[in-house]
C-alpha positions, 0 to 999 in steps of 0.5 A: 249689188250692196249687202244690207246692212242690218245684221239679221237681213245681212244674216240672211242675204249672205247664207241664201248667196252662200246656198243658192251661189257660191262654194265659199265665203272667198268666193263669195266676198271675191264677186261681190267685191266684199272685205271678209273681215269685214263682214265676218266681224259684222256678223259675229258682234250679232253672235254667228259665226262663218262654218267653212263645212256647212258653208253657212253663216249660224 
């Protein structure tokens, strides 16, 4: 499955997956074949950071 390109849709989709399907960002990236650094950079560019403690971007 392709993740959305729109930053806000990407943020929402990734957080939903992290909440409902994956226990970590590494697990999500591995399963969806997504480059973690690229994903984090896309979301960092619009002000979101990943919290491993909370397993979500905010």
